[in-house]
Structure formats: C-alpha cells, structure tokens
MDAnalysis code that builds the backbone (N, CA, C; Angstrom):
import MDAnalysis as mda
import numpy as np

u = mda.Universe.empty(588, n_residues=196, atom_resindex=np.repeat(np.arange(196), 3), trajectory=True)
u.add_TopologyAttr("name", ["N", "CA", "C"] * 196)
u.add_TopologyAttr("resid", np.arange(1, 197))
u.add_TopologyAttr("resname", ["MET", "LEU", "SER", "THR", "ARG", "PHE", "THR", "GLU", "LEU", "VAL", "GLY", "CYS", "SER", "VAL", "PRO", "ILE", "GLN", "GLN", "ALA", "GLY", "MET", "GLY", "SER", "LEU", "ALA", "THR", "PRO", "ALA", "LEU", "ALA", "ALA", "ALA", "VAL", "ALA", "ASN", "ALA", "GLY", "GLY", "LEU", "GLY", "MET", "VAL", "SER", "VAL", "TYR", "GLY", "ASP", "PRO", "LEU", "PRO", "GLN", "VAL", "ALA", "GLU", "ARG", "LEU", "ASP", "THR", "VAL", "ARG", "ARG", "GLN", "THR", "THR", "GLY", "VAL", "PHE", "GLY", "ALA", "ASN", "LEU", "ILE", "MET", "ARG", "PHE", "ILE", "ALA", "PRO", "ALA", "LEU", "ALA", "ARG", "ALA", "THR", "VAL", "GLU", "THR", "ALA", "ALA", "ALA", "ARG", "ALA", "ARG", "VAL", "VAL", "ASP", "PHE", "PHE", "TYR", "SER", "ASP", "PRO", "ASP", "PRO", "ALA", "LEU", "VAL", "ALA", "ARG", "VAL", "HIS", "ALA", "GLN", "GLY", "ALA", "LEU", "ALA", "CYS", "TRP", "GLN", "VAL", "GLY", "SER", "CYS", "ALA", "GLU", "ALA", "VAL", "ALA", "ALA", "VAL", "GLU", "ALA", "GLY", "CYS", "ASP", "PHE", "ILE", "ILE", "ALA", "GLN", "GLY", "ILE", "GLU", "ALA", "GLY", "ALA", "MET", "SER", "VAL", "GLY", "ALA", "SER", "ALA", "CYS", "TRP", "PRO", "CYS", "SER", "VAL", "ARG", "CYS", "TRP", "ARG", "PRO", "SER", "PRO", "SER", "ARG", "CYS", "SER", "ARG", "SER", "GLY", "CYS", "GLY", "TRP", "ALA", "ARG", "ALA", "SER", "SER", "ARG", "PRO", "ARG", "LYS", "ARG", "TRP", "ARG", "THR", "PRO", "ARG", "THR", "SER", "THR", "ARG"])
u.atoms.positions = np.array([
    [-60.041, 26.476, 101.804],
    [-60.905, 27.809, 102.170],
    [-60.513, 28.129, 103.487],
    [-60.360, 29.350, 103.569],
    [-59.907, 30.041, 105.129],
    [-61.089, 30.824, 105.503],
    [-61.811, 30.501, 106.595],
    [-62.962, 31.074, 107.054],
    [-62.589, 32.221, 108.101],
    [-63.043, 33.397, 107.625],
    [-62.910, 34.662, 108.489],
    [-64.165, 35.348, 108.416],
    [-64.196, 36.395, 109.266],
    [-65.510, 37.186, 109.274],
    [-65.715, 37.844, 107.842],
    [-64.473, 38.167, 107.236],
    [-64.566, 38.724, 106.074],
    [-65.126, 37.917, 104.907],
    [-64.366, 36.577, 104.863],
    [-64.944, 35.639, 103.924],
    [-66.380, 35.206, 104.134],
    [-66.896, 35.037, 105.408],
    [-68.188, 34.694, 105.625],
    [-69.214, 35.875, 105.140],
    [-68.799, 37.219, 105.335],
    [-69.721, 38.321, 105.039],
    [-69.679, 38.344, 103.416],
    [-68.632, 38.447, 102.834],
    [-68.513, 38.617, 101.408],
    [-68.773, 37.468, 100.451],
    [-68.360, 36.203, 101.068],
    [-68.772, 35.128, 100.137],
    [-67.552, 34.413, 99.440],
    [-66.262, 35.170, 99.649],
    [-65.170, 34.639, 98.968],
    [-64.575, 33.567, 99.840],
    [-63.417, 32.964, 99.172],
    [-62.605, 31.758, 100.074],
    [-61.414, 32.424, 100.502],
    [-60.802, 33.446, 100.120],
    [-59.565, 33.857, 100.481],
    [-59.792, 35.398, 101.114],
    [-59.341, 35.812, 102.174],
    [-59.727, 37.070, 102.889],
    [-58.774, 38.154, 102.239],
    [-58.877, 38.359, 100.958],
    [-58.199, 39.498, 100.177],
    [-59.116, 40.222, 99.445],
    [-59.171, 41.578, 99.498],
    [-59.857, 42.296, 98.408],
    [-58.907, 43.044, 97.545],
    [-59.062, 42.928, 96.447],
    [-58.266, 43.831, 95.453],
    [-58.627, 45.292, 95.580],
    [-57.559, 46.058, 95.464],
    [-57.856, 47.539, 95.362],
    [-58.451, 48.025, 94.180],
    [-59.433, 48.887, 94.375],
    [-59.990, 49.587, 93.093],
    [-59.065, 50.589, 92.585],
    [-58.076, 50.265, 91.725],
    [-56.950, 51.151, 91.314],
    [-57.103, 51.939, 90.070],
    [-58.243, 52.665, 90.023],
    [-58.665, 53.512, 88.782],
    [-58.639, 52.544, 87.511],
    [-57.884, 52.856, 86.483],
    [-57.848, 52.312, 85.256],
    [-57.190, 51.024, 85.288],
    [-56.495, 50.656, 86.430],
    [-55.922, 49.450, 86.485],
    [-56.844, 48.174, 87.041],
    [-57.829, 48.637, 87.555],
    [-58.892, 47.678, 88.065],
    [-59.905, 47.360, 86.993],
    [-59.404, 46.440, 86.033],
    [-60.037, 46.172, 84.858],
    [-61.065, 45.047, 85.344],
    [-61.977, 44.644, 84.335],
    [-62.795, 43.472, 84.480],
    [-61.781, 42.161, 84.533],
    [-60.829, 42.050, 83.627],
    [-59.945, 41.124, 83.497],
    [-59.194, 40.778, 84.924],
    [-58.717, 41.735, 85.445],
    [-57.987, 41.732, 86.719],
    [-58.952, 41.325, 87.735],
    [-60.128, 41.843, 87.766],
    [-61.090, 41.472, 88.969],
    [-61.642, 40.059, 88.847],
    [-61.850, 39.571, 87.557],
    [-62.181, 38.107, 87.349],
    [-61.077, 37.161, 87.754],
    [-59.817, 37.629, 87.601],
    [-58.598, 36.709, 87.941],
    [-58.586, 36.714, 89.489],
    [-58.817, 37.948, 90.160],
    [-58.749, 37.807, 91.616],
    [-60.021, 37.097, 92.181],
    [-61.097, 37.186, 91.528],
    [-62.157, 36.292, 92.050],
    [-62.125, 34.958, 91.707],
    [-61.412, 34.524, 90.576],
    [-61.225, 33.216, 90.285],
    [-60.099, 32.454, 91.385],
    [-59.328, 33.317, 91.801],
    [-58.269, 32.881, 92.823],
    [-58.866, 32.850, 94.290],
    [-60.169, 33.366, 94.396],
    [-60.794, 33.072, 95.685],
    [-60.916, 34.382, 96.505],
    [-60.247, 35.631, 95.875],
    [-60.494, 36.800, 96.715],
    [-61.693, 37.617, 96.112],
    [-61.723, 38.794, 96.644],
    [-62.891, 39.747, 96.243],
    [-62.310, 40.578, 95.066],
    [-62.516, 40.437, 93.922],
    [-62.055, 41.207, 92.811],
    [-62.778, 42.507, 92.623],
    [-62.209, 43.593, 92.275],
    [-62.859, 44.947, 92.289],
    [-62.694, 45.605, 90.826],
    [-63.728, 46.172, 90.368],
    [-63.626, 46.822, 89.096],
    [-64.070, 48.382, 89.506],
    [-63.189, 49.268, 88.936],
    [-63.424, 50.594, 89.021],
    [-64.488, 51.090, 87.917],
    [-65.508, 51.621, 88.203],
    [-66.691, 52.027, 87.368],
    [-67.049, 53.496, 87.532],
    [-66.210, 54.381, 88.237],
    [-66.437, 55.685, 88.362],
    [-66.513, 56.383, 87.125],
    [-67.215, 57.370, 86.890],
    [-67.078, 58.345, 85.723],
    [-67.629, 57.802, 84.355],
    [-67.840, 56.466, 84.318],
    [-68.253, 55.964, 83.133],
    [-69.798, 56.082, 82.983],
    [-70.262, 56.143, 81.631],
    [-71.605, 56.270, 81.387],
    [-72.234, 54.922, 81.883],
    [-73.601, 55.132, 82.215],
    [-74.363, 54.011, 82.744],
    [-74.141, 52.698, 81.940],
    [-74.282, 52.617, 80.609],
    [-74.157, 51.496, 79.859],
    [-72.847, 50.902, 79.911],
    [-71.857, 51.707, 80.202],
    [-70.428, 51.109, 80.251],
    [-70.356, 50.479, 81.639],
    [-70.898, 51.125, 82.796],
    [-70.882, 50.580, 83.921],
    [-71.481, 49.196, 83.889],
    [-72.535, 48.970, 83.443],
    [-73.333, 47.740, 83.331],
    [-72.360, 46.754, 82.543],
    [-71.789, 47.258, 81.452],
    [-71.067, 46.329, 80.604],
    [-69.822, 45.808, 81.219],
    [-69.122, 46.745, 81.934],
    [-67.920, 46.330, 82.568],
    [-68.147, 45.354, 83.845],
    [-69.256, 45.404, 84.458],
    [-69.564, 44.418, 85.478],
    [-70.136, 43.183, 85.025],
    [-70.869, 43.359, 83.843],
    [-71.348, 42.086, 83.166],
    [-70.234, 41.330, 82.471],
    [-69.265, 41.992, 82.122],
    [-68.048, 41.341, 81.468],
    [-67.343, 40.463, 82.729],
    [-67.217, 41.079, 83.844],
    [-66.657, 40.302, 85.018],
    [-67.440, 39.018, 85.180],
    [-68.723, 39.126, 85.309],
    [-69.671, 38.083, 85.656],
    [-69.535, 36.929, 84.693],
    [-69.326, 37.371, 83.306],
    [-69.035, 36.300, 82.395],
    [-67.740, 35.505, 82.388],
    [-66.841, 36.148, 83.112],
    [-65.304, 35.513, 83.147],
    [-65.214, 34.876, 84.657],
    [-66.049, 34.946, 85.566],
    [-65.887, 34.306, 86.853],
    [-67.163, 34.016, 87.497],
    [-67.212, 32.840, 88.345],
    [-68.265, 32.612, 89.207],
    [-67.942, 33.078, 90.550],
    [-66.809, 33.784, 90.759],
    [-66.331, 34.197, 92.084],
    [-67.024, 35.491, 92.474],
    [-66.559, 36.191, 93.589],
    [-67.203, 37.274, 94.109],
    [-66.413, 38.478, 93.585],
    [-67.227, 39.475, 93.210],
    [-66.489, 40.814, 92.789],
    [-67.390, 41.933, 93.245],
    [-66.791, 43.098, 93.078],
    [-67.406, 44.369, 93.631],
    [-67.060, 45.429, 92.635],
    [-67.835, 46.584, 92.904],
    [-67.486, 47.849, 92.072],
    [-66.944, 48.981, 92.836],
    [-65.907, 49.698, 92.472],
    [-65.355, 50.700, 93.114],
    [-65.993, 52.055, 92.697],
    [-66.302, 52.730, 93.463],
    [-67.116, 54.143, 93.137],
    [-66.229, 55.200, 93.616],
    [-65.494, 56.032, 92.961],
    [-65.062, 57.142, 93.472],
    [-66.065, 58.311, 93.356],
    [-66.631, 58.713, 94.390],
    [-67.817, 59.510, 94.152],
    [-67.520, 60.842, 93.791],
    [-66.383, 61.426, 94.095],
    [-66.130, 62.823, 93.555],
    [-65.888, 62.979, 92.028],
    [-65.825, 61.689, 91.386],
    [-65.809, 61.732, 89.948],
    [-67.093, 61.386, 89.220],
    [-68.003, 61.224, 89.891],
    [-69.423, 60.712, 89.541],
    [-70.270, 62.060, 89.495],
    [-70.939, 62.507, 88.420],
    [-71.805, 63.633, 88.437],
    [-73.015, 63.316, 89.434],
    [-73.295, 64.334, 90.368],
    [-74.300, 64.115, 91.341],
    [-75.644, 63.578, 90.661],
    [-75.959, 64.089, 89.447],
    [-77.268, 63.690, 88.976],
    [-77.236, 62.189, 88.467],
    [-76.008, 61.554, 88.303],
    [-75.893, 60.282, 88.079],
    [-75.535, 59.283, 89.129],
    [-75.375, 59.760, 90.388],
    [-74.897, 59.061, 91.489],
    [-75.961, 57.902, 91.852],
    [-77.183, 58.212, 91.950],
    [-78.182, 57.267, 92.289],
    [-78.146, 56.101, 91.275],
    [-78.305, 56.429, 90.069],
    [-78.383, 55.435, 88.966],
    [-77.179, 54.635, 88.892],
    [-75.980, 55.192, 88.995],
    [-74.632, 54.496, 88.871],
    [-74.664, 53.489, 90.096],
    [-75.043, 53.887, 91.435],
    [-74.899, 52.973, 92.342],
    [-75.904, 51.927, 92.309],
    [-77.119, 52.043, 91.815],
    [-78.040, 51.041, 91.599],
    [-77.561, 50.039, 90.616],
    [-77.063, 50.550, 89.417],
    [-76.608, 49.682, 88.348],
    [-75.482, 48.830, 88.891],
    [-74.522, 49.454, 89.624],
    [-73.471, 48.522, 90.292],
    [-73.977, 47.506, 91.180],
    [-74.826, 48.039, 92.190],
    [-75.412, 47.153, 93.110],
    [-76.161, 46.001, 92.484],
    [-76.876, 46.002, 91.548],
    [-77.653, 45.123, 90.831],
    [-76.778, 43.977, 90.171],
    [-75.325, 44.351, 90.020],
    [-74.509, 43.506, 89.378],
    [-73.369, 42.827, 90.309],
    [-73.105, 43.527, 91.180],
    [-71.877, 43.274, 92.018],
    [-72.264, 42.898, 93.455],
    [-71.407, 42.046, 94.136],
    [-71.793, 41.670, 95.541],
    [-71.488, 42.686, 96.562],
    [-70.372, 43.597, 96.171],
    [-69.973, 44.806, 97.006],
    [-69.858, 46.003, 96.270],
    [-70.440, 46.954, 96.772],
    [-70.244, 48.349, 96.284],
    [-69.218, 49.278, 97.205],
    [-68.083, 49.532, 96.727],
    [-67.024, 50.184, 97.629],
    [-66.904, 51.665, 97.258],
    [-67.296, 52.514, 98.117],
    [-67.331, 53.940, 97.958],
    [-65.861, 54.581, 98.408],
    [-65.615, 55.671, 97.737],
    [-64.284, 56.156, 98.181],
    [-64.396, 57.865, 97.691],
    [-63.552, 58.555, 98.480],
    [-63.566, 59.964, 98.395],
    [-64.790, 60.720, 98.476],
    [-65.576, 60.489, 99.547],
    [-66.702, 61.366, 99.862],
    [-67.113, 60.995, 101.309],
    [-68.060, 61.648, 101.818],
    [-68.508, 61.477, 103.177],
    [-69.499, 60.335, 103.079],
    [-69.450, 59.437, 104.083],
    [-70.472, 58.279, 104.128],
    [-71.898, 58.931, 104.107],
    [-72.569, 58.206, 103.074],
    [-74.195, 58.791, 102.807],
    [-75.099, 57.574, 103.116],
    [-76.027, 57.766, 103.963],
    [-76.844, 56.642, 104.388],
    [-77.784, 56.425, 103.131],
    [-78.046, 57.354, 102.361],
    [-79.116, 57.239, 101.322],
    [-78.439, 56.305, 100.191],
    [-77.115, 56.558, 99.914],
    [-76.352, 55.620, 98.977],
    [-76.219, 54.381, 99.458],
    [-75.973, 54.062, 100.791],
    [-75.774, 52.810, 101.329],
    [-77.198, 52.183, 101.226],
    [-78.282, 52.805, 101.441],
    [-79.718, 52.259, 101.264],
    [-79.997, 51.735, 99.787],
    [-79.427, 52.475, 98.889],
    [-79.485, 52.167, 97.517],
    [-78.937, 50.731, 97.256],
    [-77.683, 50.574, 97.845],
    [-76.818, 49.368, 97.655],
    [-77.643, 48.276, 98.292],
    [-78.113, 48.437, 99.567],
    [-78.780, 47.283, 100.241],
    [-80.138, 46.922, 99.537],
    [-80.807, 47.935, 98.888],
    [-82.124, 47.717, 98.098],
    [-81.880, 46.650, 97.037],
    [-80.576, 46.655, 96.482],
    [-80.412, 45.759, 95.348],
    [-79.769, 44.484, 95.716],
    [-79.466, 44.304, 97.176],
    [-79.225, 43.036, 97.721],
    [-77.700, 43.035, 97.703],
    [-76.883, 44.031, 97.595],
    [-75.333, 44.073, 97.661],
    [-74.921, 44.542, 99.015],
    [-73.829, 44.491, 99.266],
    [-73.048, 44.946, 100.555],
    [-72.433, 46.389, 100.323],
    [-72.426, 47.192, 101.265],
    [-71.937, 48.525, 101.058],
    [-70.547, 48.547, 101.835],
    [-69.622, 49.020, 101.256],
    [-68.156, 49.211, 101.829],
    [-67.811, 50.763, 101.711],
    [-67.188, 51.284, 102.695],
    [-66.623, 52.705, 102.518],
    [-65.331, 52.747, 103.018],
    [-64.444, 53.322, 102.130],
    [-63.048, 53.507, 102.440],
    [-62.917, 54.850, 103.185],
    [-62.326, 54.735, 104.507],
    [-62.196, 55.875, 105.408],
    [-60.690, 56.197, 105.800],
    [-60.417, 57.343, 106.162],
    [-59.161, 57.837, 106.477],
    [-59.082, 58.375, 107.975],
    [-60.199, 58.271, 108.809],
    [-60.096, 58.754, 110.161],
    [-61.148, 58.024, 110.802],
    [-60.950, 58.143, 112.099],
    [-61.895, 57.642, 113.081],
    [-63.187, 58.159, 112.892],
    [-63.263, 59.423, 112.745],
    [-64.623, 60.090, 112.607],
    [-65.344, 59.549, 111.303],
    [-64.577, 59.399, 110.196],
    [-65.222, 58.770, 109.044],
    [-65.501, 57.309, 109.193],
    [-64.686, 56.578, 110.077],
    [-65.112, 55.203, 110.295],
    [-66.509, 55.140, 110.958],
    [-66.586, 56.027, 111.968],
    [-67.902, 55.963, 112.830],
    [-69.006, 56.366, 111.734],
    [-68.834, 57.277, 111.057],
    [-69.800, 57.754, 110.221],
    [-70.268, 56.737, 109.090],
    [-69.400, 55.948, 108.704],
    [-69.613, 54.916, 107.698],
    [-70.498, 53.772, 108.505],
    [-70.087, 53.522, 109.700],
    [-70.976, 52.526, 110.466],
    [-72.275, 52.846, 110.655],
    [-72.446, 54.220, 111.106],
    [-73.704, 54.853, 111.295],
    [-74.583, 55.011, 110.106],
    [-73.833, 55.129, 108.809],
    [-74.645, 55.143, 107.745],
    [-75.198, 53.780, 107.240],
    [-74.794, 52.649, 107.802],
    [-75.214, 51.344, 107.653],
    [-74.236, 50.577, 106.772],
    [-72.987, 50.882, 106.641],
    [-71.998, 50.180, 105.643],
    [-72.020, 48.767, 106.553],
    [-71.626, 47.801, 105.682],
    [-71.622, 46.387, 106.099],
    [-70.131, 46.163, 106.585],
    [-69.070, 47.028, 106.039],
    [-67.781, 46.877, 106.376],
    [-67.050, 48.105, 105.898],
    [-65.791, 48.332, 106.560],
    [-65.133, 49.489, 106.054],
    [-63.735, 49.092, 105.693],
    [-63.142, 50.128, 104.840],
    [-61.587, 49.898, 104.722],
    [-60.991, 51.190, 105.302],
    [-60.316, 50.866, 106.437],
    [-59.402, 51.811, 107.187],
    [-58.106, 52.218, 106.366],
    [-58.049, 53.201, 105.805],
    [-56.882, 53.588, 104.912],
    [-56.133, 54.589, 105.604],
    [-54.656, 54.292, 105.677],
    [-53.737, 55.276, 106.414],
    [-52.878, 55.840, 105.304],
    [-51.844, 56.561, 105.687],
    [-50.896, 57.110, 104.734],
    [-50.107, 56.050, 103.952],
    [-50.165, 54.741, 104.369],
    [-49.456, 53.696, 103.648],
    [-50.104, 53.429, 102.292],
    [-51.340, 53.914, 102.108],
    [-52.031, 53.628, 100.660],
    [-51.490, 54.447, 99.623],
    [-50.570, 55.430, 99.809],
    [-49.827, 56.120, 98.944],
    [-50.720, 57.206, 98.152],
    [-50.656, 57.386, 96.876],
    [-51.103, 58.642, 96.129],
    [-52.585, 58.856, 96.351],
    [-53.417, 57.867, 96.430],
    [-54.851, 58.127, 96.553],
    [-55.326, 57.987, 97.878],
    [-54.504, 58.238, 98.981],
    [-54.832, 58.009, 100.147],
    [-55.722, 59.083, 100.794],
    [-56.659, 58.669, 101.522],
    [-57.591, 59.686, 102.388],
    [-57.126, 59.752, 103.847],
    [-56.201, 58.812, 104.190],
    [-55.637, 58.760, 105.616],
    [-54.849, 60.021, 105.912],
    [-54.778, 60.431, 107.017],
    [-53.818, 61.446, 107.541],
    [-52.751, 60.990, 108.599],
    [-52.940, 59.568, 108.858],
    [-51.950, 59.214, 109.789],
    [-51.911, 57.600, 109.383],
    [-50.865, 56.853, 109.982],
    [-50.730, 55.576, 109.718],
    [-52.117, 54.739, 110.126],
    [-52.425, 53.815, 109.348],
    [-53.647, 53.042, 109.693],
    [-53.780, 52.240, 111.122],
    [-52.756, 51.524, 111.432],
    [-52.931, 50.774, 112.597],
    [-53.118, 51.681, 113.968],
    [-52.116, 52.666, 114.126],
    [-52.716, 53.524, 115.522],
    [-54.019, 54.195, 115.353],
    [-54.259, 54.566, 114.254],
    [-55.749, 55.239, 114.068],
    [-56.825, 54.137, 114.353],
    [-56.649, 53.024, 113.945],
    [-57.586, 51.941, 114.065],
    [-57.842, 51.630, 115.645],
    [-56.610, 51.444, 116.320],
    [-56.509, 51.217, 117.744],
    [-57.212, 52.266, 118.396],
    [-56.857, 53.516, 118.069],
    [-57.563, 54.777, 118.792],
    [-59.068, 54.639, 118.562],
    [-59.442, 54.426, 117.406],
    [-60.962, 54.436, 117.058],
    [-61.604, 53.421, 117.696],
    [-61.269, 52.155, 117.658],
    [-62.099, 51.019, 118.132],
    [-61.875, 50.791, 119.503],
    [-60.748, 51.045, 120.242],
    [-60.645, 50.658, 121.656],
    [-61.711, 51.272, 122.468],
    [-62.271, 52.475, 122.422],
    [-63.416, 52.895, 123.425],
    [-64.554, 51.906, 123.118],
    [-64.987, 51.330, 121.945],
    [-66.132, 50.766, 121.846],
    [-65.965, 49.625, 120.646],
    [-65.456, 48.525, 121.008],
    [-65.410, 47.424, 120.155],
    [-66.701, 47.028, 119.413],
    [-67.908, 47.456, 120.149],
    [-69.107, 47.047, 119.365],
    [-69.161, 47.678, 118.022],
    [-68.499, 48.811, 117.939],
    [-68.634, 49.514, 116.744],
    [-68.147, 48.590, 115.474],
    [-66.998, 47.895, 115.876],
    [-66.394, 46.886, 115.076],
    [-67.271, 45.763, 114.585],
    [-67.977, 45.301, 115.566],
    [-68.873, 44.127, 115.138],
    [-69.860, 44.648, 114.170],
    [-70.245, 45.697, 114.116],
    [-71.351, 46.325, 113.113],
    [-70.543, 46.483, 111.734],
    [-69.303, 46.834, 111.754],
    [-68.709, 47.225, 110.425],
    [-67.807, 46.174, 109.790],
    [-67.366, 45.050, 110.664],
    [-66.735, 43.969, 110.169],
    [-65.165, 44.327, 109.856],
    [-64.548, 45.181, 110.579],
    [-63.292, 45.584, 110.050],
    [-62.288, 44.506, 110.570],
    [-61.058, 44.498, 109.945],
    [-60.149, 43.685, 110.063],
    [-58.665, 44.189, 109.949],
    [-57.656, 43.374, 110.300],
    [-56.356, 43.853, 110.000],
    [-55.642, 42.727, 109.430],
    [-54.600, 43.116, 108.573],
    [-53.900, 42.054, 107.918],
    [-53.464, 40.976, 108.582],
    [-52.826, 41.098, 109.705],
    [-52.234, 40.143, 110.756],
    [-53.476, 39.266, 111.099],
    [-54.723, 39.732, 111.490],
    [-55.890, 38.914, 111.730],
    [-56.496, 38.213, 110.574],
    [-56.162, 38.576, 109.354],
    [-56.903, 37.946, 108.199],
    [-56.218, 36.696, 107.927],
    [-55.242, 36.510, 108.338],
    [-54.461, 35.117, 108.111],
    [-54.782, 34.007, 108.866],
    [-55.554, 34.291, 109.924],
    [-56.120, 33.224, 110.812],
    [-57.641, 33.387, 111.056],
    [-58.348, 32.278, 111.349],
    [-59.766, 32.258, 111.530],
    [-60.049, 33.230, 112.806],
    [-61.176, 33.898, 112.863],
    [-61.565, 34.609, 113.922],
    [-62.607, 33.854, 114.585],
    [-62.339, 33.612, 115.929],
    [-63.342, 32.925, 116.815],
    [-64.145, 33.862, 117.627],
    [-63.489, 34.926, 118.021],
    [-64.276, 35.997, 118.853],
    [-63.623, 37.264, 118.646],
    [-64.318, 38.299, 119.024],
    [-63.681, 39.713, 118.932],
    [-62.537, 39.769, 119.981],
    [-61.489, 40.305, 119.722],
    [-60.588, 40.723, 120.662],
    [-60.000, 42.136, 120.414],
    [-59.988, 43.075, 121.506],
    [-59.634, 44.285, 121.435],
    [-58.278, 44.330, 120.927],
    [-57.843, 45.148, 120.001],
    [-56.562, 45.256, 119.581],
    [-55.616, 45.712, 120.573],
    [-54.328, 45.174, 120.747],
    [-53.523, 45.544, 121.769],
    [-52.244, 46.173, 120.984],
    [-51.417, 47.038, 121.691],
    [-50.256, 47.548, 121.246],
    [-49.240, 47.224, 122.302],
    [-48.043, 47.200, 121.799],
    [-46.858, 46.591, 122.786],
    [-45.688, 47.214, 122.040],
    [-44.618, 47.479, 122.960],
    [-43.361, 47.966, 122.628],
    [-42.435, 46.715, 122.310],
    [-42.907, 45.383, 122.431],
    [-42.089, 44.072, 122.301],
    [-42.568, 43.370, 121.151],
])
C-alpha cells in the first residue's frame, strides 16, 4: 500500500482515480479499478433514480474497494439534481461533480450522506470556488484532458499560479499532481517551476 494524502482521504490503497468517462465508466470497470486498489468511478448522470441506485449497487456487489459516482450536472434535470446526488452519496464513497459551477448546497447533500465531494475544475477561480463550497478535494483539469475538458490552459502552469499565493487553500482541498502521487507526502511543499 502506498500512503498519500489522497489514499488516506479516500480510503484506497493506490493513488489513482479512474476518470468518469461517460458510457465507458461502467460498474464493471469501476469494480476492476477498485479491486486493483484505486478509486473506481461510475458515470450515473442522466439516469433515472432507480438506475442510479442499481448501477452503484452493482459495483458494491462486485468489490469491497472504494468507488465513486461521476455526475455531469448539465445532463441532470434540475428537478432531479438533489435526489440524484443523495442517491449517489448514500452508495458511493466519492461524488465527483463536473460541468457546472461549484454549489455549496450540493456539497452539503453529499456530506449529509457521509460521502466525500469532489469537483472537476478548469481554472483557478473554479478551484477556489470548489474549496469555498466545501469540497473535500478537486480535480484540476487542463487542456490535456481532451474532448470533455473544462480547462482553458495546461493544468500544471494553472495549478502553480493558483496555489502559489496561498498554499493553505490546497490543504483544504487535498490537491495533488501526478509526480507527487508516486511518493508519500510528508508535508506540504509549494510547487516549484524550473527551466532545468
């Protein structure tokens, strides 16, 4: 087991979170990732509530590992948002929001069910808003993410600009970088950039 801030927070043994890739993020894939020690993710946006519950219950039957629910909020009818979030949070360790502005009311619904709230962000302003909304951690997404990206620039330079003025923001959000996820974190270090 590799212990990092991410693994300690989420409860997985490998510091990897599967992307919620629409129809590709199936219960079988999420269970396989969770069984391998990572955080498996199931996309449940746009599904009727009984199907949201069934997809997440299917993952639970296939693994004792940690998994989450990926919600693309712009594809969820506003009248169903609260119930969808509560259904997901009652069954998954993590509820991962995407494609909407961070919403403290939705984060509170996740926390009320005992789950962790994560928000995928594409700018420094969104990252700060997610932290202020009460998210337990964020996913900083840059243009490297491809077709479903919310980022307007590369992830690493944006992360450095965002967190350098106030590293305490990062301690609330639990952010991390791929390079850092491969080694245990003993204490916070301000990201550094170099030409060498």
